[in-house]
C-alpha positions in Angstrom: 159.8 104.0 133.3 157.7 102.6 131.4 156.6 98.3 131.4 156.7 96.8 127.9 152.8 95.4 128.3 152.4 92.9 124.7 155.2 92.4 122.4 154.8 90.7 120.0 157.6 89.0 117.3 156.3 88.5 113.2 155.8 84.6 113.2 159.3 83.9 110.7 161.0 85.6 113.5 159.4 83.2 116.7 160.1 80.5 114.9 163.9 82.0 114.5 163.8 82.4 118.3 162.9 79.2 119.1 165.4 77.6 117.2 168.0 79.8 118.3 167.0 78.7 121.4 166.7 75.2 121.1 170.5 75.7 120.4 171.9 77.8 122.0 170.5 77.4 125.1 168.7 74.1 126.2 165.1 75.6 125.2 165.3 77.9 127.4 162.5 80.1 125.1 163.0 83.0 128.2 166.1 82.7 127.9 166.4 83.6 124.2 164.6 86.5 124.8 165.9 88.3 128.2 169.6 88.2 125.6 167.9 89.5 122.7 166.4 91.9 124.3 169.9 93.1 126.3 172.0 93.1 122.9 169.2 95.8 121.8 169.4 97.6 125.4 172.4 99.5 124.7 171.2 100.5 120.9 167.5 101.8 122.2 170.4 103.2 125.5 173.8 104.1 123.9 176.1 105.6 126.8 175.8 109.2 128.1 179.5 110.7 128.9 179.1 111.5 132.7 182.7 113.4 132.6 186.3 113.3 131.3 189.7 113.3 133.6 192.6 115.0 133.0 196.0 113.2 131.8 199.4 114.8 133.1 201.6 112.3 131.4 201.2 110.1 129.2 203.5 106.8 129.1 206.1 105.8 126.4 204.1 102.6 125.7 201.6 104.7 124.4 203.4 105.8 122.0 202.5 108.3 118.7 199.1 107.6 119.8 196.6 110.2 118.4 193.3 111.8 119.8 190.3 109.6 117.8 188.1 113.0 118.0 190.7 114.3 115.3 193.4 112.6 114.4 196.1 115.1 116.2 198.4 114.6 118.5 196.7 114.6 121.9 199.6 117.1 123.4 200.9 118.4 127.4 196.9 118.2 127.4 195.1 114.5 127.4 192.3 113.6 129.1 189.9 110.5 128.7 186.1 110.5 128.3 184.0 108.2 131.0 180.5 107.2 129.7 177.7 105.6 132.5 178.4 102.5 131.2 181.5 102.5 132.6 183.1 102.6 129.9 186.1 105.2 128.9 187.5 106.6 125.5 191.3 108.2 125.0 193.6 109.2 124.4 191.2 113.0 123.5 193.1 116.3 123.4 192.3 119.3 125.3 190.7 121.4 121.2 188.1 117.5 121.3 187.0 118.3 125.1 186.4 121.6 124.5 184.4 120.6 121.3 182.9 118.0 122.9 183.8 115.2 120.5 184.2 111.9 122.7 
């Protein structure tokens, strides 16, 4: 992991950050800066697919749910994709799992 040694905001963005710190963080500029970095972290480091979990059967509560990858019914082979940040995506069909469309 590399360290960020120097980070500069344009003057107008710095003034905006100071205003956000004053209004939302009790004038704590460090807290405002950490929140700004945290919000962009997800975009800079998107979660990676860790794997799939097979579902034996779908509940009636899922209704006529379609696969988010292809908009088809998942059928008897249904899967859930698990990502590195703990989020899940599903219910995916066999075809989308085979093609890597999670």
